[in-house]
C-alpha positions as CSV (number, residue, x, y, z in Angstrom):
1,M,30.9,21.7,-8.1
2,D,33.7,24.2,-8.6
3,G,36.6,21.4,-7.8
4,G,34.7,20.2,-4.6
5,D,33.2,17.1,-3.4
6,N,29.2,18.0,-3.9
7,N,28.0,14.4,-2.4
8,Q,27.1,13.4,1.1
9,A,28.8,10.5,2.4
10,F,26.3,9.2,4.5
11,F,23.8,8.1,1.9
12,S,26.0,8.1,-1.1
13,E,24.1,10.9,-3.1
14,E,23.9,14.7,-3.9
15,R,24.4,16.6,-1.0
16,G,20.9,17.5,0.1
17,R,19.7,14.1,-1.3
18,T,17.1,13.4,-3.9
19,R,14.3,14.6,-2.0
20,I,15.1,18.5,-2.6
21,N,14.3,19.9,-5.8
22,Y,18.2,20.7,-6.8
23,S,21.3,21.7,-4.9
24,I,22.7,24.3,-7.6
25,S,20.7,26.7,-9.3
26,Q,20.7,25.7,-13.4
27,S,21.0,29.7,-14.1
28,A,24.4,29.4,-12.0
29,V,26.0,26.6,-14.1
30,R,28.6,27.7,-16.7
31,E,29.1,24.3,-18.0
32,F,29.0,20.7,-17.0
33,Q,30.8,17.5,-17.6
34,V,29.4,14.0,-17.6
35,N,31.7,10.8,-17.1
36,G,30.1,7.8,-17.3
37,S,33.1,5.3,-17.8
38,N,37.0,5.2,-18.5
39,Y,37.3,8.2,-16.9
40,S,40.7,10.1,-15.6
41,A,42.7,8.7,-12.8
42,E,42.0,12.6,-11.4
43,Y,38.5,11.5,-10.6
44,G,37.9,8.5,-8.0
45,R,35.7,7.6,-5.0
46,A,33.0,6.6,-7.6
47,A,32.4,3.2,-9.0
48,G,29.7,4.5,-11.3
49,G,30.6,7.6,-12.9
50,V,31.7,11.4,-12.4
51,V,29.6,14.9,-12.7
52,N,31.7,18.1,-12.8
53,T,30.2,21.4,-12.7
54,V,31.7,24.8,-13.0
55,T,29.8,27.9,-11.8
56,K,29.4,31.2,-13.6
57,S,31.7,34.2,-13.0
58,G,31.5,38.2,-13.2
59,T,33.6,39.9,-16.3
60,N,34.4,43.0,-17.1
61,D,30.9,43.5,-18.2
62,F,27.5,43.2,-16.4
63,H,25.4,40.5,-17.1
64,G,22.2,38.8,-15.7
65,D,18.7,37.1,-16.3
66,L,15.6,36.6,-14.8
67,F,13.3,33.7,-14.7
68,Y,10.1,32.4,-13.9
69,Y,8.6,28.6,-14.2
70,N,4.7,27.6,-13.6
71,R,3.7,24.3,-13.3
72,N,0.1,23.6,-12.2
73,N,-2.0,20.6,-12.3
74,R,-5.2,22.5,-13.3
75,N,-4.2,22.2,-16.7
76,G,-3.9,18.2,-16.5
77,A,-5.8,15.0,-15.7
78,R,-6.6,14.0,-11.9
79,N,-4.4,11.3,-10.7
80,P,-5.9,7.7,-11.3
81,L,-5.5,6.6,-7.9
82,A,-6.9,9.5,-6.1
83,F,-9.9,8.8,-4.3
84,R,-11.0,9.6,-0.6
85,S,-13.5,7.6,1.6
86,V,-16.8,8.9,2.5
87,I,-19.4,7.4,4.4
88,E,-23.0,7.3,3.5
89,N,-25.5,5.8,5.5
90,G,-23.2,4.0,7.6
91,V,-21.6,2.5,4.5
92,A,-17.8,3.6,3.0
93,N,-17.6,4.5,-0.8
94,L,-14.8,6.2,-2.8
95,A,-15.3,9.7,-4.3
96,A,-12.6,11.1,-6.7
97,A,-10.0,13.7,-5.7
98,K,-7.7,16.2,-7.2
99,P,-5.7,17.9,-4.6
100,I,-4.0,21.1,-6.2
101,D,0.1,20.5,-7.3
102,L,1.3,24.0,-7.8
103,R,5.1,24.8,-8.4
104,E,6.6,27.9,-9.1
105,Q,10.2,28.6,-9.8
106,F,11.8,32.0,-9.8
107,G,15.0,33.6,-9.5
108,G,17.7,35.3,-11.6
109,T,21.3,36.1,-11.8
110,L,23.8,39.0,-12.0
111,G,27.5,39.4,-12.8
112,G,30.3,41.6,-13.2
113,P,33.3,44.0,-12.5
114,I,34.1,45.3,-8.9
115,V,37.5,46.4,-10.2
116,K,38.0,46.2,-13.8
117,N,40.4,43.1,-15.0
118,R,41.0,42.4,-11.2
119,L,37.9,42.0,-9.1
120,F,34.6,40.1,-10.1
121,F,31.3,39.2,-8.8
122,F,28.7,36.7,-9.5
123,F,25.3,36.4,-7.8
124,S,22.3,33.5,-8.2
125,Y,18.8,33.7,-6.4
126,D,16.7,30.7,-6.9
127,Q,13.3,30.1,-5.2
128,Q,11.2,27.5,-5.6
129,K,7.5,27.0,-4.0
130,R,5.6,23.9,-4.0
131,N,1.8,23.8,-2.8
132,F,0.9,19.9,-3.4
133,P,-1.8,18.8,-0.3
134,G,-1.2,14.9,0.4
135,L,-4.1,12.7,0.2
136,A,-4.6,10.2,3.0
137,A,-6.5,7.3,1.9
138,I,-7.3,3.6,2.9
139,R,-5.7,1.1,0.3
140,D,-8.5,-1.2,0.7
141,P,-11.7,0.7,1.3
142,S,-14.0,-2.5,2.2
143,Y,-12.0,-2.1,5.2
144,L,-14.3,0.1,6.7
145,N,-17.3,-2.0,5.7
146,S,-15.6,-5.1,7.0
147,A,-16.7,-5.0,10.8
148,N,-18.8,-7.7,12.2
149,A,-21.6,-6.1,13.7
150,T,-22.7,-9.2,15.1
151,L,-19.6,-10.5,16.8
152,L,-18.9,-6.8,18.4
153,T,-22.7,-6.8,19.9
154,S,-21.8,-10.0,21.4
155,R,-18.7,-8.7,23.1
156,G,-20.9,-5.8,24.5
157,V,-20.2,-3.3,21.4
158,T,-23.1,-1.3,20.5
159,A,-23.5,-0.4,16.9
160,A,-23.2,3.6,18.1
161,Q,-19.4,2.8,19.3
162,T,-18.7,0.6,15.9
163,A,-20.1,3.4,14.1
164,S,-18.0,6.1,16.1
165,T,-14.7,4.4,15.9
166,I,-15.1,3.8,12.1
167,Q,-15.9,7.6,11.9
168,F,-12.7,8.2,13.6
169,L,-10.6,6.2,10.9
170,N,-12.2,7.9,8.1
171,G,-11.5,11.3,9.4
172,L,-7.8,10.4,9.5
173,T,-7.9,10.2,5.7
174,G,-8.6,13.1,3.2
175,E,-6.4,16.0,1.9
176,T,-3.5,17.4,4.1
177,P,-1.3,20.6,3.7
178,R,1.8,19.7,2.4
179,R,4.4,21.9,0.9
180,G,7.9,21.7,-0.6
181,D,9.5,25.2,-0.5
182,Q,13.5,26.0,-1.3
183,K,15.8,28.9,-1.5
184,L,19.2,29.1,-3.1
185,F,21.4,31.8,-3.2
186,L,25.2,31.6,-4.5
187,P,27.5,34.6,-4.2
188,K,31.0,34.2,-5.8
189,I,34.3,35.9,-6.0
190,D,36.9,35.9,-8.5
191,W,40.2,37.8,-7.8
192,Q,43.0,37.8,-10.2
193,I,45.6,38.5,-7.9
194,N,48.3,39.0,-10.7
195,N,49.0,37.6,-14.1
196,N,49.9,33.9,-12.3
197,N,47.5,33.9,-9.9
198,L,43.6,33.9,-9.9
199,F,41.6,33.3,-6.3
200,T,37.9,32.2,-6.2
201,A,35.4,31.6,-3.4
202,T,32.3,30.1,-4.0
203,Y,29.4,30.1,-1.2
204,N,26.2,27.7,-1.9
205,R,23.5,28.0,0.4
206,L,20.1,25.9,0.4
207,R,17.3,26.1,2.7
208,F,14.4,23.4,2.0
209,N,10.9,23.2,4.2
210,S,8.6,20.7,3.5
211,P,5.6,20.3,6.2
212,A,4.4,16.9,5.8
213,G,6.5,16.8,2.9
214,V,8.5,13.1,3.9
215,Q,6.1,11.5,1.9
216,T,5.6,13.1,-1.5
217,Q,3.5,10.5,-3.2
218,A,-0.2,11.9,-4.4
219,V,-1.5,9.1,-2.5
220,N,-0.6,8.1,0.8
221,F,-1.9,5.0,2.9
222,L,-1.3,7.1,6.1
223,G,-3.2,9.2,8.4
224,R,-3.3,12.9,7.5
225,N,-1.1,13.9,10.5
226,S,1.5,10.7,9.6
227,F,3.2,12.1,6.9
228,G,6.3,13.6,9.2
229,N,7.9,17.2,8.3
230,D,11.2,17.4,6.3
231,F,13.7,19.9,6.5
232,V,17.2,20.0,4.7
233,N,19.8,22.9,5.2
234,V,23.2,23.0,3.1
235,D,26.1,25.7,3.3
236,T,29.2,24.7,0.9
237,T,32.3,27.1,0.9
238,N,34.9,26.3,-2.1
239,L,37.9,28.4,-2.2
240,R,40.5,27.7,-5.3
241,L,43.9,29.1,-6.5
242,Q,45.3,28.7,-9.9
243,S,48.7,29.3,-10.2
244,T,51.1,29.6,-13.2
245,I,54.1,28.3,-12.1
246,S,55.9,28.4,-15.4
247,A,54.6,28.1,-19.1
248,T,54.3,24.6,-18.8
249,T,53.4,24.1,-15.3
250,L,50.1,25.0,-13.6
251,N,49.2,24.4,-9.9
252,E,45.4,24.3,-8.5
253,A,44.8,24.0,-4.9
254,R,41.5,23.7,-3.4
255,F,39.8,24.0,0.0
256,Q,36.3,23.0,1.2
257,Y,34.2,23.4,4.1
258,S,30.7,22.3,3.9
259,R,27.5,21.3,6.3
260,D,24.4,19.2,5.3
261,L,22.2,19.2,8.1
262,E,19.1,16.7,7.7
263,F,16.2,16.3,9.8
264,Q,12.6,14.9,10.3
265,N,10.0,15.2,12.6
266,S,6.9,13.9,13.2
267,Q,3.4,16.1,13.5
268,A,1.1,16.8,16.0
269,P,-1.5,13.9,16.7
270,S,-4.8,14.3,14.9
271,A,-8.0,14.4,17.2
272,G,-8.9,11.4,18.7
273,E,-5.3,9.9,18.3
274,P,-4.0,8.8,21.4
275,T,-0.7,10.6,23.0
276,T,0.3,8.0,25.1
277,A,4.0,8.1,23.4
278,L,6.9,10.9,24.2
279,T,9.1,12.1,22.0
280,S,11.6,15.1,21.5
281,Q,8.5,16.7,19.7
282,G,6.3,16.0,22.7
283,Q,3.4,14.0,23.4
284,R,2.7,11.8,20.3
285,S,0.4,8.6,19.3
286,P,2.3,5.3,18.7
287,N,2.4,4.0,15.1
288,V,-0.8,1.7,14.6
289,G,-0.7,-0.3,11.6
290,L,-4.3,-1.6,10.3
291,S,-4.3,-5.0,7.9
292,F,-6.8,-6.2,5.8
293,G,-6.7,-9.5,3.8
294,G,-3.1,-10.1,5.3
295,N,-1.7,-6.7,3.8
296,T,-1.4,-3.2,5.8
297,T,-4.1,-0.9,4.6
298,F,-3.9,2.0,6.7
299,A,-1.3,3.3,9.4
300,F,-1.7,6.2,11.7
301,G,0.3,7.7,14.6
302,T,4.1,8.5,14.5
303,P,5.8,6.9,11.8
304,T,8.3,3.8,13.1
305,F,11.6,5.8,11.4
306,L,11.0,9.0,13.5
307,E,12.2,11.3,15.0
308,R,15.4,12.2,13.0
309,G,16.5,15.1,14.6
310,K,20.1,14.5,13.0
311,F,19.7,12.0,9.8
312,P,22.4,13.1,9.0
313,D,24.2,16.5,10.6
314,E,27.3,16.2,7.9
315,R,30.2,18.4,7.9
316,R,33.3,18.0,5.3
317,I,36.9,19.6,4.9
318,Q,38.5,18.8,2.2
319,F,42.2,19.6,0.9
320,A,43.4,18.9,-2.8
321,D,46.1,20.1,-4.8
322,T,46.6,19.3,-8.7
323,V,49.8,19.8,-10.7
324,T,49.6,19.7,-14.5
325,M,52.8,19.9,-16.6
326,S,53.4,19.8,-20.3
327,R,56.4,18.1,-21.7
328,G,56.1,17.6,-25.6
329,R,53.6,15.2,-26.5
330,H,53.1,14.4,-23.0
331,T,50.6,16.3,-20.4
332,F,51.3,14.8,-16.9
333,K,48.8,15.6,-14.1
334,F,48.9,14.3,-10.5
335,G,48.1,15.0,-7.0
336,G,45.8,14.2,-4.4
337,D,43.0,15.1,-2.0
338,I,42.1,14.7,1.4
339,N,38.6,14.4,2.8
340,R,37.6,14.6,6.6
341,V,33.6,14.0,6.9
342,S,32.2,14.1,10.3
343,D,28.5,12.6,10.9
344,D,26.7,13.2,13.9
345,L,23.4,11.3,13.9
346,E,20.1,11.1,15.8
347,N,17.5,8.3,15.1
348,L,16.0,5.9,16.9
349,R,13.4,3.6,15.0
350,F,10.2,2.9,16.8
351,Q,10.7,5.2,19.5
352,A,7.0,6.3,19.8
353,G,6.2,2.5,19.9
354,A,4.1,0.2,17.2
355,F,0.8,-1.8,17.2
356,S,-0.5,-4.1,14.4
357,Y,-4.2,-5.5,14.1
358,A,-4.8,-7.9,12.0
359,N,-8.4,-7.0,11.5
360,I,-11.0,-4.1,12.4
361,N,-12.8,-5.8,15.2
362,D,-10.0,-5.8,17.4
363,F,-8.8,-2.2,16.7
364,I,-12.6,-1.3,17.7
365,I,-12.2,-3.1,21.1
366,D,-8.8,-1.3,21.9
367,N,-9.7,1.9,21.0
368,L,-13.1,1.8,22.7
369,F,-11.4,0.5,25.9
370,A,-8.4,3.1,25.6
371,Q,-11.3,5.7,25.9
372,G,-13.1,4.1,28.7
373,A,-15.7,3.4,27.1
374,I,-15.7,-0.8,27.4
375,P,-15.0,-2.5,30.7
376,A,-11.5,-4.3,30.9
377,T,-13.1,-7.6,31.0
378,T,-14.4,-7.3,27.4
379,Q,-13.0,-9.8,25.3
380,C,-11.3,-9.6,22.2
381,A,-12.7,-10.1,18.8
382,S,-10.3,-12.5,18.0
383,T,-10.1,-15.6,20.3
384,I,-7.3,-18.2,21.2
385,S,-8.2,-22.0,20.3
386,N,-6.6,-24.9,22.6
387,T,-6.7,-28.3,22.3
388,A,-9.4,-29.8,24.8
389,G,-7.8,-31.5,27.9
390,R,-4.8,-29.6,27.6
391,T,-4.1,-27.8,31.0
392,L,-3.2,-24.0,31.0
393,P,-0.1,-22.9,33.1
394,A,-1.0,-21.6,36.4
395,G,-1.7,-17.9,36.3
396,F,-2.5,-17.6,33.0
397,S,-5.4,-17.1,31.0
398,A,-7.0,-18.3,27.5
399,T,-9.1,-15.2,27.1
400,R,-8.2,-12.4,25.4
401,T,-9.2,-9.1,26.9
402,A,-9.4,-5.2,25.9
403,G,-6.1,-3.3,25.5
404,R,-4.1,-6.6,24.1
405,C,-6.3,-7.3,21.2
406,Y,-3.5,-6.6,18.8
407,S,-2.0,-9.1,16.5
408,G,1.8,-9.7,16.1
409,N,3.8,-7.8,18.5
410,F,4.1,-4.8,20.3
411,S,7.6,-3.1,19.1
412,Q,9.5,-0.1,20.8
413,G,13.1,0.9,20.2
414,F,15.1,1.8,23.0
415,G,19.0,3.0,23.7
416,N,21.3,5.4,22.2
417,P,19.7,7.5,19.9
418,G,22.5,8.6,17.7
419,I,26.1,8.6,17.6
420,K,29.1,10.7,16.2
421,F,32.0,9.5,14.3
422,N,34.3,10.7,11.5
423,T,36.0,9.2,8.1
424,F,38.9,9.9,6.3
425,D,39.4,9.4,2.7
426,Y,42.7,9.7,1.2
427,N,43.3,9.6,-2.5
428,F,46.2,10.4,-4.9
429,F,46.8,9.6,-8.6
430,A,49.0,10.5,-11.6
431,Q,48.0,10.7,-15.4
432,D,49.8,10.9,-18.6
433,D,47.9,12.0,-21.5
434,F,50.1,11.1,-24.6
435,R,49.5,12.5,-27.9
436,V,50.9,9.4,-30.0
437,T,50.2,11.0,-33.5
438,P,47.8,13.5,-34.1
439,R,45.4,11.3,-34.6
440,L,45.7,9.1,-31.5
441,T,45.7,10.1,-27.8
442,V,46.7,7.4,-25.1
443,N,45.8,7.9,-21.6
444,L,47.9,6.0,-18.8
445,G,46.5,6.9,-15.1
446,F,47.0,5.4,-11.7
447,R,45.1,6.1,-8.5
448,Y,45.4,4.9,-5.0
449,E,42.1,5.4,-2.5
450,Y,42.2,4.6,1.3
451,E,38.9,5.1,3.3
452,K,39.9,5.1,6.9
453,L,36.7,4.1,9.0
454,P,36.2,5.2,12.8
455,K,36.9,2.5,15.8
456,A,34.1,0.1,17.0
457,T,32.1,2.0,19.8
458,F,29.8,-0.3,21.4
459,A,31.7,-3.9,21.0
460,N,29.3,-6.7,22.0
461,T,31.2,-8.2,24.9
462,D,28.0,-9.7,26.5
463,T,29.2,-13.1,27.9
464,G,26.1,-15.2,27.0
465,Y,26.8,-15.0,23.3
466,S,29.8,-12.7,22.3
467,N,31.7,-15.9,21.9
468,A,29.4,-17.6,19.4
469,L,30.2,-17.8,15.7
470,I,28.3,-16.2,13.5
471,P,27.2,-18.6,10.6
472,N,28.9,-18.4,7.3
473,V,31.2,-15.7,8.8
474,G,33.8,-17.5,11.0
475,R,34.0,-14.7,13.4
476,T,32.2,-14.3,16.9
477,F,30.1,-11.6,17.7
478,A,32.8,-9.9,19.7
479,E,35.6,-9.9,17.1
480,A,33.1,-8.7,14.6
481,T,31.8,-6.1,16.5
482,S,35.0,-4.7,18.0
483,T,36.9,-4.1,14.9
484,L,36.2,-2.3,11.5
485,P,38.0,-3.0,8.2
486,A,40.7,-1.4,6.9
487,D,40.8,-1.9,2.9
488,K,44.5,-0.6,2.0
489,N,44.9,-2.2,-1.0
490,N,42.6,0.0,-3.2
491,F,45.1,0.5,-6.4
492,G,43.2,1.4,-9.3
493,P,45.6,1.5,-13.1
494,R,43.3,3.2,-15.8
495,I,44.0,3.0,-19.9
496,G,42.2,4.8,-22.4
497,F,42.5,6.1,-26.1
498,A,41.0,8.3,-28.7
499,Y,41.4,7.8,-32.2
500,D,40.0,10.0,-34.7
501,L,39.2,7.8,-37.5
502,T,39.0,10.2,-40.3
503,G,41.3,13.2,-39.5
504,D,38.7,15.6,-39.5
505,G,37.5,15.2,-36.0
506,K,34.4,14.6,-36.8
507,T,34.5,10.9,-36.2
508,S,36.2,8.9,-33.3
509,V,36.7,5.7,-31.4
510,R,37.1,6.0,-27.6
511,G,38.0,3.0,-25.3
512,G,39.6,2.0,-22.1
513,Y,39.8,-0.1,-19.0
514,G,40.5,0.9,-15.5
515,I,39.8,-0.1,-11.9
516,Y,37.1,2.1,-10.1
517,Y,36.4,2.1,-6.2
518,G,33.5,3.0,-4.4
519,R,33.2,4.2,-0.6
520,I,31.5,2.1,2.3
521,I,29.1,4.7,2.3
522,N,28.5,5.8,6.3
523,S,25.2,4.8,6.7
524,T,26.4,1.4,6.6
525,I,29.0,2.5,8.6
526,A,27.0,3.9,11.5
527,N,24.7,0.7,11.4
528,A,27.9,-1.3,12.2
529,L,28.6,0.7,15.0
530,L,25.1,1.0,16.5
531,N,23.7,-2.3,16.1
532,T,25.8,-4.6,17.8
533,G,23.4,-6.2,20.2
534,S,25.4,-4.2,22.8
535,A,23.7,-2.3,26.0
536,G,25.1,0.8,24.8
537,G,23.8,0.4,21.4
538,Q,20.7,0.6,19.9
539,F,18.0,-2.4,20.5
540,Q,14.0,-3.2,19.8
541,I,11.8,-4.8,22.0
542,N,9.2,-6.9,20.7
543,S,6.2,-8.2,23.1
544,A,3.6,-10.8,21.7
545,S,0.1,-10.2,22.9
546,V,-0.2,-14.0,22.8
547,L,2.5,-16.7,24.3
548,T,3.1,-20.4,23.5
549,F,3.9,-22.6,25.9
550,P,4.0,-26.7,26.2
551,A,0.8,-28.0,28.1
552,A,1.4,-28.5,31.8
553,N,0.2,-31.9,31.2
554,A,1.6,-32.6,28.0
555,T,2.5,-36.0,27.0
556,A,4.5,-35.0,24.2
557,S,6.7,-32.0,22.8
558,N,4.5,-30.8,20.3
559,Q,1.6,-30.6,22.8
560,T,1.2,-26.5,23.0
561,V,-1.3,-24.1,24.6
562,Q,-1.5,-20.5,23.9
563,V,-2.4,-17.8,26.6
564,Q,-2.7,-14.0,27.0
565,N,0.7,-12.5,27.4
566,P,0.1,-10.7,31.1
567,C,3.3,-8.7,30.6
568,A,2.2,-7.3,27.2
569,P,1.6,-3.3,27.1
570,I,-2.0,-2.4,27.3
571,F,-3.1,-0.6,24.0
572,P,-1.9,2.4,23.8
573,N,0.1,2.6,26.5
574,V,4.4,2.2,25.8
575,Q,7.1,2.4,27.6
576,T,8.7,5.7,28.4
577,T,12.2,4.7,29.9
578,P,14.8,5.6,27.7
579,I,17.0,2.5,28.4
580,L,15.5,-0.6,29.8
581,T,16.4,-2.3,33.1
582,P,14.9,-4.7,35.6
583,T,13.2,-2.1,38.0
584,A,11.1,-0.9,34.9
585,S,9.2,-4.1,34.7
586,N,5.8,-4.6,36.8
587,P,6.0,-6.4,40.1
588,A,2.9,-8.1,39.7
589,C,3.8,-9.5,36.6
590,L,7.2,-11.0,37.7
591,S,4.9,-12.7,40.4
592,G,3.1,-14.3,37.9
593,S,6.1,-15.5,36.2
594,L,7.3,-16.8,38.9
595,N,4.3,-18.9,39.8
596,V,4.7,-20.3,36.2
597,L,7.8,-21.3,36.6
598,A,7.7,-22.9,40.3
599,G,4.3,-24.7,39.3
600,S,5.4,-26.0,36.0
601,T,7.1,-29.4,34.8
602,A,8.5,-28.0,31.7
603,T,10.8,-25.6,33.2
604,T,13.0,-24.6,30.3
605,P,10.3,-22.8,27.8
606,L,8.5,-21.5,30.9
607,G,11.8,-19.7,32.4
608,N,11.5,-17.4,29.3
609,V,8.4,-16.1,31.2
610,K,10.4,-14.4,33.5
611,T,12.9,-13.0,30.8
612,D,10.1,-11.5,29.0
613,A,8.6,-10.0,32.3
614,E,11.6,-8.1,33.3
615,L,12.2,-6.8,29.7
616,I,8.8,-5.7,29.1
């Protein structure tokens, strides 16, 4: 935009990313250009295409416009997937729903002289308001009807307790308030310093606020307060000085400073959700995923990708200079630009912890136990089936009890919440547009690009496996996490032509060839810096509610037994220690592990229990 880079390096998208409505008001655009392929060597850092936008400027006359746009789904059909569940006489049924979706866009522009022939202004204001409540729904409505009353009664759960849990889940569905509001304003100054120099300054400011707007679909299979809040702040300043050096030589110097701050956070838990997790937003619920028929049908609590305090907070400083020279039938253009991008990140996945349940019966038992409604000795709906005659490890039980009825693993993220790093892009080019004949123009160009990556931050020097070779890579963990690549051979030749077939300018043939380079996007770099397995980076702990061991009296290696994991968290409890240490483990759990190790004949598999106890 106006000669400055309007990209976000972290996700390689337009600044502000795709969830905003737009980053430049349409009324502020004077012209735009789309280069799909075979574009000039002047453009780079993109392998797919380049879009250039030039904003309007003031003139010696005052000009302006006003606009208003309205889009209301009141005038359209209902979304065919929009249903909410209602419980009638203890049975869940579907009812059609049509939440409002109202968009209003309005604003205007004004431009004119400050000092005639010398100093001009232009101003654009654009605001969009969107009210589009989201619909929280259960993917398979029969899930609420799948509770096994006979089985639950045998576990000591009353019909009223079962009904209360089903009502709780159904209460997490329905419409939830959601907005997507954006404000844009762009002031611009053009100063004709003298006959040979024109100075332009443009500032573009965007503010996007979307409570519950991380998930923008009409229907989401999430709890009403599990959509996530979304915010974007973008500030861009572009300065440009166009100078006429001589009748055949022009120079354009450009500078940009920009900031793209994007952050997302969780919503306060709904009534009845557990509040055992602690995040930067306060007391929160762990994420709870509920499956039916092997597929996730509903989830509530803190989304696993939140909190995102900065994701990213990206600041760009750009210097660029281009010289254009006309010599006979040749137009030469050469120059370069340097980009310094700083990304400051704050995001730890699974920060609030996550539980998953394969059926509604086990969730009912764990949820009631968390409320203190049933005793700790209550058996889970799902049981462990072991081969008769196989002896369990000492100190372990094959009976699953309330609090540990969840299936699969409990997961929680730990470690460094983020990282800050810089990248530098160095780009240089030369281009010759040669008018061979009045009907044939040949374009010859050359471009060089170098993206300087940061140094490794959390190299994995763990002596346990840092010297192990990575399959199909041929490097050790220590080698792979201690350095980042330095690709310095990105030379890109470009050649193109345009031929006027008929000589009247109405029919032409264009073609060309070139080598174009994209960037290693900064989110990939961040992943390589943080997720190295080093204790200083980020890591995730997974704890299974059921463990599998060789039977104590096994006569063959495939003779195993399953037991309840005494070290697995009790729903809905999560770890609150930011970095896991052995001192955070449960002493009783450690003792039990030692008993198992001491009494086992298969020492290697059972030794893993002690390790799990220390971590969990």
